[in-house]
C-alpha positions as CSV (number, residue, x, y, z in Angstrom):
1,M,0.0,-0.1,0.0
2,P,1.6,3.5,-0.8
3,N,2.0,5.6,2.3
4,D,4.9,7.7,1.2
5,W,2.8,10.4,0.2
6,Y,0.5,10.0,3.3
7,R,3.6,10.1,5.7
8,S,4.8,13.5,4.0
9,R,1.3,15.1,4.6
10,N,0.7,13.8,8.0
11,A,3.6,15.2,10.3
12,P,2.7,18.9,10.1
13,L,-1.1,19.3,10.4
14,G,-0.9,23.0,9.8
15,T,0.8,22.9,6.5
16,P,-1.2,24.0,3.4
17,R,-3.0,21.8,1.4
18,Q,-1.3,20.9,-2.0
19,D,-4.0,19.2,-3.7
20,G,-4.6,21.9,-6.5
21,V,-7.7,23.5,-4.9
22,P,-7.6,27.3,-5.1
23,D,-7.4,29.0,-1.7
24,D,-8.4,32.4,-2.6
25,T,-12.2,31.3,-3.8
26,A,-13.9,32.1,-0.6
27,D,-12.0,35.6,-0.5
28,E,-13.0,36.3,-3.9
29,L,-16.8,35.8,-3.3
30,S,-16.6,37.4,0.4
31,L,-19.0,40.4,1.3
32,L,-16.2,42.6,2.0
33,S,-14.5,42.0,-1.3
34,V,-17.7,42.6,-3.2
35,A,-18.5,45.5,-1.1
36,L,-15.1,47.2,-1.9
37,R,-15.4,46.4,-5.9
38,H,-19.0,48.1,-5.8
39,K,-18.7,50.5,-3.1
40,V,-19.8,53.5,-5.2
41,R,-23.1,51.7,-6.6
42,L,-23.8,50.6,-2.9
43,I,-23.4,54.2,-1.2
44,L,-25.6,55.7,-4.0
45,T,-28.2,53.1,-3.4
46,G,-28.2,53.9,0.4
47,I,-28.2,57.6,-0.3
48,V,-31.4,57.5,-2.7
49,A,-33.3,55.1,-0.5
50,T,-32.7,57.3,2.6
51,I,-34.2,60.2,0.4
52,L,-37.1,58.5,-0.9
53,A,-38.0,57.0,2.6
54,Y,-37.8,60.4,4.2
55,A,-39.9,62.0,1.7
56,V,-42.6,59.1,2.1
57,L,-42.4,59.3,5.7
58,T,-43.2,63.3,5.5
59,Q,-46.8,62.1,4.2
60,V,-47.4,59.9,6.9
61,T,-50.1,61.1,10.0
62,P,-48.1,61.4,13.3
63,T,-49.0,59.4,16.0
64,Y,-48.8,60.7,19.6
65,R,-48.5,58.3,22.8
66,S,-49.5,59.1,26.4
67,S,-49.1,56.9,29.5
68,A,-51.0,56.6,32.7
69,Q,-49.9,54.4,35.8
70,V,-51.6,52.1,38.1
71,L,-50.4,50.8,41.2
72,L,-51.8,47.4,42.3
73,E,-52.1,47.3,46.4
74,V,-50.8,44.1,47.7
75,Q,-53.6,44.3,50.3
76,A,-56.4,46.4,50.3
77,E,-56.3,49.1,52.9
78,L,-59.0,48.4,55.6
79,I,-61.2,51.5,56.6
80,I,-62.9,49.7,59.3
81,D,-61.2,46.7,61.1
82,I,-63.3,44.0,59.3
83,P,-61.6,41.0,57.5
84,N,-61.8,41.2,53.7
85,A,-64.7,38.9,52.6
86,V,-63.0,38.9,49.1
87,P,-59.4,38.0,49.6
88,E,-56.9,39.9,47.4
89,A,-54.8,37.8,45.1
90,P,-51.2,37.5,46.3
91,D,-48.5,39.4,44.6
92,G,-46.9,38.0,41.9
93,I,-46.7,37.6,38.1
94,A,-50.2,36.0,38.1
95,T,-51.6,39.1,39.5
96,L,-50.0,41.2,37.2
97,G,-50.9,39.1,34.1
98,S,-54.5,39.1,35.2
99,A,-54.6,42.9,35.9
100,I,-53.0,43.5,32.3
101,I,-55.7,41.2,30.6
102,L,-58.6,42.9,32.5
103,I,-57.5,46.5,31.8
104,R,-57.5,45.6,28.0
105,S,-60.6,43.4,28.3
106,P,-63.7,44.4,25.8
107,Q,-65.5,45.6,28.8
108,V,-63.3,48.3,29.8
109,M,-62.6,49.5,26.2
110,R,-66.6,49.5,25.4
111,S,-66.8,51.7,28.4
112,V,-64.2,54.0,27.4
113,V,-65.5,54.4,23.7
114,E,-69.2,55.2,25.1
115,E,-67.7,57.6,27.7
116,L,-65.3,59.7,25.3
117,G,-67.6,59.4,22.0
118,L,-64.9,57.6,19.9
119,T,-67.5,56.1,17.6
120,T,-67.5,59.7,16.1
121,R,-64.2,59.9,15.4
122,A,-62.8,58.4,12.1
123,E,-59.8,57.0,13.8
124,F,-61.8,54.6,15.6
125,N,-64.8,54.1,13.4
126,S,-63.8,53.0,9.9
127,T,-67.2,53.6,8.4
128,L,-66.4,57.3,8.7
129,R,-63.3,57.1,6.5
130,A,-63.3,56.7,2.9
131,P,-63.2,53.0,2.0
132,S,-59.8,51.8,0.9
133,L,-58.7,49.2,-1.7
134,L,-58.7,46.6,1.4
135,D,-62.0,47.6,2.6
136,R,-63.3,47.2,-0.9
137,V,-61.9,43.5,-1.2
138,F,-63.2,42.7,2.3
139,D,-66.6,43.8,1.3
140,M,-66.8,41.8,-1.9
141,I,-65.7,38.9,0.0
142,S,-68.4,39.1,2.5
143,A,-70.8,39.5,-0.1
144,G,-69.8,36.7,-1.9
145,V,-69.7,34.6,1.1
146,D,-73.6,35.8,1.8
147,R,-74.6,34.8,-1.6
148,V,-72.9,31.4,-1.2
149,R,-75.1,30.9,2.2
150,Q,-78.4,31.7,0.5
151,M,-77.7,29.4,-2.5
152,L,-76.9,26.6,0.1
153,G,-80.1,27.4,1.8
154,F,-78.9,29.1,5.0
155,E,-80.9,31.9,6.6
156,A,-79.3,35.3,5.6
157,E,-77.5,37.2,8.2
158,P,-79.9,39.9,10.0
159,A,-78.9,43.2,8.9
160,G,-77.2,44.9,11.5
161,I,-75.3,42.1,13.1
162,G,-71.7,42.2,13.6
163,R,-71.9,45.9,12.6
164,D,-72.1,47.4,16.0
165,P,-70.3,50.8,15.7
166,V,-69.3,50.8,19.5
167,E,-67.8,46.9,19.1
168,R,-65.8,48.1,15.8
169,A,-64.4,51.3,17.7
170,A,-63.5,49.0,20.8
171,R,-61.6,46.7,18.8
172,A,-60.0,49.6,17.3
173,L,-59.3,51.2,20.5
174,R,-57.8,47.9,21.9
175,S,-55.2,47.8,18.8
176,K,-53.9,51.2,19.9
177,V,-53.7,50.5,23.7
178,S,-50.6,48.6,25.1
179,V,-50.3,47.7,29.1
180,R,-47.5,46.5,30.7
181,S,-45.7,46.3,34.1
182,L,-42.6,48.4,35.0
183,G,-39.7,46.1,35.8
184,E,-40.4,44.1,38.9
185,S,-42.8,46.6,40.4
186,R,-46.4,46.4,40.9
187,V,-47.1,49.5,38.6
188,I,-48.6,49.0,35.5
189,E,-48.6,51.5,32.8
190,I,-51.0,51.9,30.3
191,S,-50.1,53.6,27.2
192,T,-52.3,54.8,24.2
193,E,-51.3,55.9,20.6
194,S,-53.7,58.4,18.7
195,Q,-53.4,60.8,16.1
196,S,-54.7,63.5,18.7
197,A,-52.1,64.1,21.6
198,R,-54.9,65.3,24.0
199,L,-57.0,62.4,23.1
200,A,-54.3,60.0,23.8
201,A,-53.9,61.4,27.2
202,Q,-58.0,61.2,27.9
203,I,-58.1,57.5,26.8
204,S,-55.0,56.5,28.9
205,N,-56.7,58.2,32.0
206,A,-60.3,56.9,31.0
207,I,-58.8,53.4,31.0
208,A,-57.2,53.6,34.3
209,V,-60.3,55.3,36.0
210,E,-62.7,52.6,34.3
211,Y,-60.4,49.7,35.6
212,I,-60.5,51.0,39.0
213,E,-64.4,51.5,39.2
214,Q,-64.9,48.1,37.3
215,Q,-62.8,46.6,40.2
216,I,-64.9,48.2,43.0
217,A,-68.0,47.0,41.1
218,M,-67.0,43.4,40.9
219,K,-65.9,43.2,44.6
220,A,-69.2,44.9,45.6
221,A,-71.2,42.3,43.3
222,A,-69.2,39.4,44.8
223,G,-69.6,41.1,48.4
224,A,-73.6,41.0,47.7
225,Q,-73.3,37.1,46.4
226,V,-71.5,36.3,49.5
227,T,-73.9,38.2,51.9
228,Q,-76.8,36.5,50.2
229,W,-75.3,33.0,50.4
230,L,-74.5,33.8,54.0
231,E,-78.0,35.1,55.0
232,E,-79.3,31.9,53.5
233,R,-76.9,29.6,55.4
234,T,-77.7,31.7,58.6
235,N,-81.4,30.8,58.1
236,D,-80.5,27.4,57.7
237,A,-78.3,27.2,60.9
238,R,-81.1,29.0,62.9
239,A,-83.6,26.3,61.9
240,Q,-81.0,23.6,62.8
241,L,-80.5,25.4,66.2
242,E,-84.1,25.6,66.9
243,E,-84.6,21.9,66.3
244,S,-81.6,20.7,68.4
245,E,-83.0,22.8,71.2
246,R,-86.5,21.4,71.0
247,K,-84.9,17.7,71.1
248,L,-83.1,18.6,74.0
249,S,-85.8,20.1,76.0
250,E,-88.3,16.9,74.9
251,F,-85.4,14.7,76.5
252,G,-85.2,16.8,79.7
253,S,-89.1,16.4,80.1
254,E,-89.0,12.9,79.4
255,M,-86.4,12.3,82.2
256,I,-88.2,14.4,84.8
257,A,-91.4,12.7,84.1
258,S,-90.0,9.1,84.4
259,E,-88.6,10.1,88.0
260,R,-85.1,8.7,87.0
261,T,-82.1,9.1,88.7
262,S,-78.9,10.5,87.1
263,S,-76.0,8.3,86.4
264,M,-73.7,10.0,89.2
265,D,-76.2,8.8,91.7
266,L,-75.9,5.3,90.4
267,E,-72.2,5.3,90.5
268,A,-72.1,6.5,94.0
269,Q,-74.6,3.8,95.1
270,L,-72.5,1.3,93.1
271,L,-69.3,2.5,94.5
272,E,-70.7,2.1,98.0
273,A,-72.0,-1.5,97.4
274,N,-68.7,-2.5,95.9
275,T,-67.2,-1.3,99.1
276,Q,-69.4,-3.2,101.2
277,L,-68.9,-6.2,99.4
278,I,-65.3,-6.1,99.8
279,A,-65.7,-5.9,103.4
280,L,-67.9,-8.9,103.7
281,E,-65.4,-10.9,101.6
282,Q,-62.6,-9.7,104.2
283,Q,-64.7,-10.5,107.0
284,L,-65.5,-14.1,105.6
285,L,-61.9,-14.6,105.1
286,E,-61.0,-13.5,108.7
287,L,-63.7,-15.6,110.2
288,G,-62.8,-18.8,108.2
289,A,-59.2,-18.3,109.0
290,Q,-60.2,-18.1,112.9
291,R,-62.4,-21.2,112.9
292,A,-59.7,-23.0,111.2
293,E,-57.3,-22.2,113.7
294,I,-59.5,-23.0,116.7
295,A,-60.2,-26.3,115.1
296,N,-56.4,-27.2,114.7
297,L,-55.6,-26.0,118.3
298,R,-58.3,-28.2,119.5
299,A,-57.6,-31.0,117.6
300,D,-53.9,-30.5,119.0
301,G,-54.9,-30.0,122.6
302,N,-53.0,-26.8,122.6
303,Y,-55.7,-25.1,125.1
304,L,-53.0,-22.6,126.4
305,T,-52.6,-21.1,122.8
306,L,-56.4,-21.4,122.2
307,A,-57.1,-19.2,125.3
308,S,-54.9,-16.4,123.9
309,V,-56.6,-16.8,120.4
310,V,-60.1,-16.5,121.5
311,E,-59.8,-14.5,124.6
312,L,-62.8,-15.4,126.3
313,P,-63.2,-15.4,130.4
314,T,-64.6,-18.7,130.6
315,V,-61.9,-20.3,128.5
316,T,-59.0,-18.5,130.0
317,T,-60.4,-19.6,133.5
318,L,-60.4,-23.0,132.4
319,V,-57.1,-22.9,131.2
320,E,-55.7,-21.3,134.3
321,R,-57.3,-24.0,136.3
322,L,-56.1,-26.8,134.2
323,A,-52.4,-25.5,134.3
324,A,-52.9,-25.3,138.2
325,L,-54.1,-28.6,138.6
326,D,-51.3,-30.0,136.4
327,N,-48.8,-28.5,138.8
328,T,-50.7,-30.5,141.6
329,I,-50.8,-33.4,140.2
330,V,-47.1,-33.2,139.5
331,N,-46.5,-32.3,143.1
332,L,-48.7,-35.2,144.5
333,T,-47.4,-37.6,142.1
334,A,-43.7,-36.8,143.3
335,T,-44.8,-36.6,146.9
336,Y,-47.2,-39.6,147.2
337,G,-46.9,-41.4,144.0
338,D,-50.2,-43.3,143.1
339,H,-52.4,-42.1,145.5
340,S,-56.0,-41.4,145.9
341,K,-55.5,-37.7,145.9
342,T,-53.4,-38.2,142.8
343,R,-56.1,-40.1,141.2
344,E,-58.7,-37.3,142.5
345,A,-56.7,-34.5,141.0
346,Q,-56.3,-36.5,137.5
347,E,-60.3,-37.1,137.5
348,T,-60.7,-33.4,138.1
349,R,-58.1,-32.5,135.3
350,R,-60.2,-34.8,132.8
351,Q,-63.4,-32.9,133.6
352,L,-61.6,-29.7,132.9
353,I,-60.5,-31.0,129.4
354,V,-64.2,-32.2,128.8
355,L,-65.4,-28.4,129.7
356,L,-62.6,-26.9,127.3
357,E,-63.7,-29.2,124.5
358,T,-67.1,-28.2,125.1
359,E,-66.3,-24.7,125.0
360,S,-64.3,-24.9,121.9
361,A,-67.0,-26.6,120.2
362,R,-69.6,-24.0,120.9
363,L,-67.0,-21.6,119.9
364,I,-66.6,-23.2,116.3
365,S,-70.4,-23.6,116.2
366,G,-70.8,-19.8,116.7
367,L,-68.1,-19.1,114.1
368,D,-70.1,-21.2,111.5
369,V,-73.4,-19.3,112.1
370,R,-71.5,-16.0,111.6
371,L,-70.0,-17.3,108.4
372,G,-73.4,-18.3,107.1
373,V,-74.9,-14.9,108.0
374,V,-71.9,-13.0,106.7
375,G,-72.0,-15.2,103.3
376,D,-75.8,-14.6,103.0
377,R,-75.0,-10.8,103.2
378,K,-72.4,-11.2,100.6
379,R,-74.8,-12.7,98.3
380,D,-77.3,-10.1,98.8
381,M,-74.9,-7.2,98.1
382,A,-73.8,-9.0,94.9
383,A,-77.2,-9.1,93.7
384,K,-77.6,-5.7,94.7
385,I,-74.7,-4.6,92.7
386,R,-75.6,-6.4,89.5
387,V,-79.2,-4.6,89.8
388,L,-77.3,-1.3,90.1
389,Q,-75.0,-2.3,87.0
390,L,-78.0,-2.8,84.9
391,A,-79.7,0.4,86.0
392,L,-76.5,2.2,85.3
393,V,-76.2,0.5,81.9
394,D,-79.7,1.7,81.2
395,M,-78.8,5.4,82.7
396,K,-75.8,5.4,80.5
397,Q,-77.9,5.0,77.2
398,D,-79.6,8.1,78.3
399,D,-76.7,9.8,79.4
400,F,-75.1,9.2,75.5
401,R,-78.6,10.4,74.2
402,R,-78.4,13.5,76.3
403,D,-74.9,14.1,75.6
404,A,-75.3,13.5,71.7
405,L,-78.4,16.2,71.9
406,T,-76.2,18.9,73.7
407,R,-73.3,18.3,71.0
408,D,-75.8,18.7,68.5
409,F,-77.2,22.1,70.2
410,D,-74.0,23.3,70.8
411,T,-72.6,22.7,67.3
412,A,-75.7,24.1,65.7
413,R,-75.1,27.2,67.9
414,N,-71.7,27.5,67.2
415,V,-72.6,27.2,63.7
416,Y,-75.4,29.7,63.6
417,E,-73.3,32.3,65.6
418,R,-70.3,32.0,63.0
419,F,-72.6,32.6,60.0
420,L,-74.4,35.5,61.7
421,L,-71.3,37.2,62.6
422,R,-69.8,36.7,59.1
423,Q,-73.0,37.9,57.7
424,K,-72.7,41.1,59.8
425,E,-69.1,41.6,58.9
426,M,-70.1,41.2,55.0
427,E,-73.1,43.7,55.4
428,Q,-70.5,46.3,57.0
429,R,-67.6,45.4,54.6
430,G,-70.1,45.9,51.5
431,Q,-70.2,49.5,52.4
432,F,-66.6,50.3,52.5
433,Q,-65.0,48.2,49.5
434,S,-61.6,48.8,48.0
435,S,-60.5,48.5,44.7
436,G,-57.3,47.1,45.3
437,A,-55.5,49.5,42.7
438,R,-55.3,53.3,42.5
439,L,-54.1,55.8,39.9
440,V,-50.6,57.1,40.7
441,A,-49.8,59.2,37.6
442,E,-52.3,60.7,35.2
443,A,-51.4,60.8,31.6
444,E,-50.4,64.1,30.3
445,R,-50.5,65.3,26.6
446,P,-47.6,64.6,24.7
447,S,-45.6,67.2,23.2
448,A,-43.7,65.3,20.5
449,P,-45.0,62.3,18.3
450,V,-43.7,58.8,18.8
451,S,-44.1,58.0,15.1
452,P,-42.9,58.1,12.5
453,Q,-39.4,58.8,13.5
454,K,-38.5,59.9,10.1
455,A,-34.6,60.2,10.4
456,Q,-34.3,56.9,12.0
457,L,-36.5,55.1,9.8
458,A,-35.0,56.8,6.7
459,L,-31.5,55.7,7.6
460,L,-32.6,52.2,8.3
461,A,-34.1,52.0,4.9
462,G,-31.0,53.4,3.4
463,I,-28.9,50.7,5.0
464,A,-31.2,47.9,4.4
465,A,-31.3,49.1,0.6
466,G,-27.3,48.8,0.8
467,G,-27.3,45.5,2.3
468,G,-29.8,44.1,-0.1
469,M,-27.9,45.5,-3.1
470,L,-24.8,43.8,-1.6
471,V,-26.4,40.6,-1.4
472,F,-27.9,40.8,-4.8
473,L,-24.4,41.5,-6.2
474,T,-22.7,38.6,-4.3
475,I,-25.2,36.2,-5.3
476,G,-24.7,37.3,-9.0
477,E,-21.0,36.9,-9.0
478,A,-21.2,33.4,-7.4
479,R,-23.3,32.2,-10.3
480,R,-20.9,33.5,-12.9
481,P,-18.9,30.8,-14.7
482,G,-15.2,30.2,-13.8
483,K,-15.9,29.6,-10.2
484,V,-14.4,26.5,-8.3
485,E,-17.1,23.9,-7.6
486,V,-17.4,22.1,-4.3
487,A,-16.5,18.7,-5.9
488,A,-13.0,19.9,-5.9
489,A,-12.8,20.0,-2.1
490,E,-14.5,16.4,-2.1
491,S,-12.0,15.3,-4.6
492,S,-8.9,16.3,-2.8
493,D,-10.2,14.6,0.5
494,L,-10.8,11.4,-1.7
495,V,-7.3,11.6,-2.9
496,E,-5.9,11.7,0.6
497,Y,-8.3,8.8,1.6
498,D,-7.1,6.8,-1.4
499,Q,-3.4,7.3,-0.5
500,M,-4.3,5.7,3.1
501,G,-5.5,2.3,1.8
502,V,-8.3,1.0,-0.5
503,L,-11.2,3.4,-0.2
504,V,-14.9,2.0,0.0
505,T,-18.1,3.9,0.8
506,L,-21.4,2.8,2.8
507,P,-24.6,4.6,2.2
508,Y,-26.5,5.8,5.2
509,L,-29.9,4.2,5.6
510,S,-32.2,6.6,7.4
511,D,-35.0,3.9,7.5
512,F,-33.2,1.7,9.9
513,R,-32.4,2.7,13.6
514,H,-30.9,-0.6,14.9
515,P,-28.2,-2.6,13.3
516,P,-29.9,-5.9,13.1
517,D,-32.6,-4.1,10.8
518,I,-29.6,-3.3,8.7
519,L,-28.4,-6.7,8.5
520,R,-31.8,-8.0,7.8
521,Y,-31.9,-5.3,4.9
522,F,-28.3,-6.3,3.7
523,Q,-29.6,-10.0,3.4
524,Q,-32.7,-9.4,1.3
525,H,-31.4,-6.7,-0.9
526,S,-28.4,-8.1,-2.6
527,D,-28.4,-5.5,-5.3
528,S,-28.6,-2.4,-3.0
529,N,-25.7,0.2,-2.7
530,L,-24.9,-1.0,0.6
531,A,-24.6,-4.8,-0.5
532,I,-22.5,-4.0,-3.7
533,S,-19.9,-2.2,-1.6
534,V,-19.6,-4.7,1.2
535,H,-19.3,-7.4,-1.5
536,W,-16.7,-5.5,-3.2
537,L,-14.7,-4.9,0.1
538,K,-15.0,-8.9,0.7
539,S,-13.7,-9.3,-2.9
540,Y,-10.6,-7.3,-2.2
541,L,-10.0,-9.0,1.3
542,K,-10.8,-12.6,0.4
543,P,-7.8,-14.7,0.8
544,R,-6.3,-16.5,-2.2
545,S,-6.7,-20.2,-0.9
546,R,-8.4,-21.9,1.9
547,N,-5.2,-22.9,3.6
548,G,-5.2,-21.4,7.2
549,T,-7.5,-18.8,8.8
550,S,-7.3,-15.3,7.5
551,L,-7.6,-12.7,10.2
552,I,-9.1,-9.0,9.5
553,L,-9.1,-6.6,12.4
554,V,-11.4,-3.5,12.2
555,T,-11.1,-0.5,14.1
556,S,-11.9,3.3,14.4
557,A,-11.0,6.6,15.4
558,D,-14.2,7.3,17.8
559,Q,-17.2,5.3,18.9
560,G,-20.3,5.5,16.7
561,E,-18.3,5.4,13.3
562,G,-20.2,2.3,12.2
563,K,-17.3,0.1,12.9
564,S,-19.2,-2.8,14.5
565,T,-21.9,-2.7,11.9
566,L,-19.3,-2.9,9.1
567,S,-18.0,-5.6,11.1
568,M,-21.4,-7.5,11.1
569,L,-22.0,-6.8,7.5
570,L,-18.5,-8.1,6.2
571,A,-19.0,-11.3,8.2
572,E,-22.4,-12.0,6.8
573,S,-20.8,-11.3,3.4
574,F,-17.6,-13.5,4.0
575,S,-20.0,-16.3,5.5
576,R,-21.3,-17.1,2.1
577,D,-18.3,-18.4,0.7
578,F,-16.0,-19.0,3.9
579,C,-16.7,-20.5,7.5
580,T,-16.5,-17.1,9.4
581,L,-16.4,-16.0,12.8
582,L,-17.1,-12.6,14.4
583,V,-15.2,-11.7,17.3
584,Y,-16.3,-8.7,19.4
585,A,-13.8,-7.1,21.8
586,E,-16.0,-4.6,23.7
587,S,-18.3,-6.3,26.3
588,E,-20.7,-3.3,26.3
589,S,-21.2,-3.1,22.5
590,W,-24.3,-3.8,21.0
591,L,-22.8,-7.0,19.7
592,A,-23.0,-8.5,23.0
593,D,-26.8,-8.2,23.2
594,F,-26.9,-9.1,19.5
595,A,-24.9,-12.5,20.3
596,H,-27.8,-13.6,22.5
597,S,-30.7,-12.6,20.5
598,D,-32.7,-14.5,18.0
599,A,-31.1,-12.5,15.1
600,S,-28.0,-13.6,15.7
601,R,-29.2,-17.3,15.2
602,Q,-30.5,-16.6,11.9
603,A,-27.0,-15.1,10.6
604,S,-24.5,-17.4,8.8
605,F,-21.6,-16.4,10.8
606,D,-20.5,-17.2,14.3
607,L,-20.3,-14.7,17.2
608,L,-17.7,-14.9,19.9
609,S,-16.7,-12.6,22.9
610,Y,-13.2,-11.3,22.9
611,S,-11.0,-12.9,25.6
612,D,-7.2,-13.9,26.5
613,D,-8.4,-17.5,25.6
614,I,-9.0,-16.5,21.9
615,L,-5.9,-14.3,21.8
616,H,-3.7,-17.3,22.8
617,A,-5.7,-19.4,20.6
618,I,-5.1,-17.2,17.7
619,N,-1.4,-17.1,18.5
620,G,-1.3,-20.7,18.5
621,E,-0.6,-21.2,22.5
622,F,-3.5,-22.5,24.0
623,D,-5.2,-26.2,23.3
624,C,-9.0,-25.3,23.5
625,D,-12.0,-27.7,23.7
626,D,-13.4,-29.2,20.3
627,D,-16.3,-26.6,20.4
628,F,-14.1,-23.8,20.9
629,G,-11.5,-25.0,18.5
630,D,-14.1,-25.6,15.8
631,R,-15.1,-22.0,16.2
632,L,-11.7,-20.9,15.9
633,G,-11.0,-23.0,13.0
634,A,-12.9,-20.7,10.9
635,D,-11.5,-19.6,7.1
636,I,-12.3,-15.9,8.1
637,V,-11.8,-14.4,11.6
638,I,-13.3,-10.8,12.0
639,L,-12.1,-9.1,15.2
640,D,-14.4,-6.0,15.9
641,A,-11.7,-4.0,18.1
642,P,-12.3,-1.0,20.1
643,A,-11.8,2.6,18.9
644,M,-8.2,4.1,19.1
645,P,-6.3,3.5,21.0
646,L,-5.9,0.0,21.1
647,S,-4.5,-2.1,23.9
648,T,-1.1,-4.0,23.7
649,S,-2.5,-7.4,22.9
650,L,-4.8,-5.8,20.5
651,L,-1.8,-4.2,18.6
652,E,0.0,-7.5,18.7
653,I,-2.7,-9.1,16.9
654,G,-3.2,-6.1,14.3
655,Q,0.7,-6.8,13.6
656,Q,-0.3,-10.4,12.5
657,A,-3.5,-9.8,10.9
658,D,-3.9,-10.2,7.1
659,H,-5.8,-7.2,6.8
660,V,-6.7,-3.8,9.0
661,I,-9.6,-2.0,8.0
662,F,-10.1,1.7,9.4
663,A,-13.8,2.7,9.6
664,A,-14.6,6.4,9.6
665,A,-17.6,8.6,9.3
666,K,-18.4,10.8,6.3
667,N,-17.1,13.9,8.1
668,R,-14.4,16.4,6.9
669,A,-14.0,17.8,10.5
670,A,-12.5,14.3,11.5
671,L,-9.9,14.1,8.8
672,H,-6.8,14.7,11.2
673,K,-8.1,12.0,13.6
674,I,-7.7,9.8,10.9
675,R,-4.3,11.2,9.8
676,N,-3.2,10.6,13.3
677,C,-4.6,7.0,13.9
678,A,-3.2,5.9,10.6
679,W,0.3,7.3,11.6
680,S,0.3,5.8,15.0
681,L,-0.6,2.3,13.5
682,E,2.0,2.8,10.9
683,Q,4.4,3.6,13.8
684,M,3.5,0.0,15.4
685,G,3.9,-1.9,11.9
686,I,0.4,-2.0,11.3
687,A,-0.9,-1.1,7.9
688,I,-4.4,-0.1,6.8
689,S,-5.7,-2.1,4.2
690,A,-8.7,-0.8,3.4
691,L,-10.6,2.8,4.6
692,A,-14.4,2.5,4.8
693,L,-16.3,5.8,4.7
694,T,-19.5,4.9,6.6
695,I,-22.7,6.7,7.1
696,V,-22.6,8.6,3.9
697,P,-25.6,10.6,3.0
698,R,-27.2,10.0,-0.4
699,D,-26.6,13.2,-1.7
700,A,-23.0,12.9,-0.7
701,Q,-22.8,9.4,-2.2
702,E,-23.7,10.4,-5.4
703,K,-21.4,13.2,-5.5
704,L,-18.7,10.7,-4.5
705,T,-19.6,8.5,-7.3
706,Q,-19.1,11.2,-9.7
707,I,-15.8,12.0,-8.4
708,H,-14.4,8.8,-7.4
709,R,-15.5,5.2,-8.6
710,P,-13.9,2.1,-6.7
711,W,-12.2,-0.2,-8.5
712,S,-14.0,-3.1,-10.0
713,P,-13.7,-6.5,-8.4
714,L,-12.2,-7.5,-11.7
715,Q,-9.5,-4.9,-11.8
716,L,-8.3,-4.8,-8.2
717,P,-5.2,-3.0,-7.5
718,K,-2.2,-5.2,-6.3
719,R,-2.4,-5.8,-2.7
720,K,0.4,-5.5,-0.3
721,N,1.6,-8.7,1.5
722,T,1.4,-8.5,5.3
């Protein structure tokens, strides 16, 4: 591949072009050069146009403008201390915009027209002026429309409809009135243009006053509507209050007639009954414990402890006699032994024990009687509590009903009082309504007209005429024969592209947004320009024999240059004659998604992701499995490499590749990037076999076809062995 010429061009990117294209073409056709060559003609044209424009403007009726200023108040001043029933709008852009629209409303315009009698002035009533050519044409069109309506069977428009002079004058006045806000303030400026200076000031002031008066009237009407609505709501609230009061009174009468006690009395009785019940239960527990203790002491014969527990004089006396008798028996036994006195004392002791047992039995019997009496009292008290609880439940229902009626009454009274208070406030507010705006600066009679500005307009007319003449002369010279055509620049670029490698152009398909659609189009239209270009490139790159694997590396300067799409189409073209494998080196490329889609299964080539295993296999350093080996044993391996710069491993593959294809979009601004990339690859010992111009528009494709025709597959140039 001849790269000597390209290397001489690549090093200094700022060197002038040597492709034979004249550089002074743009200078010859520039506006400045044309103006210098025809300066006399341009100056005369400007002077004549200025004089004619000034002469015409002297015949135009002068127009005067006068402005009045209205200040929007953030909150209307309260004459009396009553809340505003019609809340003022918050200060902001929406408030100013609304006020501007209302000032130019048809109602305000009609009121001003009637107040100042503008229907009698020809400036605002077109019927008082002599009809112009435009008016005659409009009348003819209106008459024709009326005749067509009559022919179609529509009723004729009543005479006079749409001919209201006040309406016409209002529309004319609205076109002469401009309203705007001054900066970020709340001041609105009302400007009016008229042929009369005095009338312009009168109209501006009248519009401002009319707007203020209409605001007052609108707020008064709104206040009257609110007052009427409040009066209706107050009457309804009064009726509800009277009804609630009647129901509450009837309930009180019913309670008095039934002689029912209140729930508070029942609750007090229930509390006392519960207290008594608790006391009885405590008494039962104490009596039961005392009886059990006496029974246990009696069974154990512990009469001394029994006497201290019961604390009865009889039992205490018996226990004391028993203790004294025991001492006597001990003494007698010690003194006399088994003597009659001793036996007599023992008999007496047995009698005392019988008396103690009898007395303890009597005590236990008395405790049993008391337990029975207390238990009966407890049961009676429990029954009484149940009765009181049922009565309390019934009384609670009455209390709930009374509370509900009381709440309804209080609510109705509050609602009535609020509506009544608001009604009185509105009646007083309606007498002191504020407009929310005031006239801060009245319009004054202007001393000088605002239009026409004769000197300025005449000067602008002269400048515009000179500029138009300059453009006309420039276009005329550009169309003269002998000028350099744009195709020369295209041809010079193609010459430089050819020096880099074999050049092929791929047209841009605007109807397809996704690469699989382009592949489907490529498969179905073998006679398209896209298919012819790709097949031609395949014919140039195909190996001379089927011995071994031919490796083709595809790269580009930037992303989005159509590199991956070119790799896919080239793989599809090769797959018709060779066993082809497409390897994509970017895991985030759309080829990764395409490899797992149904469209890839319909393709006749294999897809494989780039990895170190593939790199070693290509270099012959890795023993892969059968399926992997079959896929790497393809006749053609196309490696879709990333955009420049390439990694070290990919540069090594590029040095061993049979062909390297560089893809670039049709863009002259990126030519220096292609030069730098080609020079970098050449420094690494990688020669570019072919340069593919992708995404070429249709009109550019036609120009390129006329300028440069690729070699026919039957007349291929001699390829450089890599």
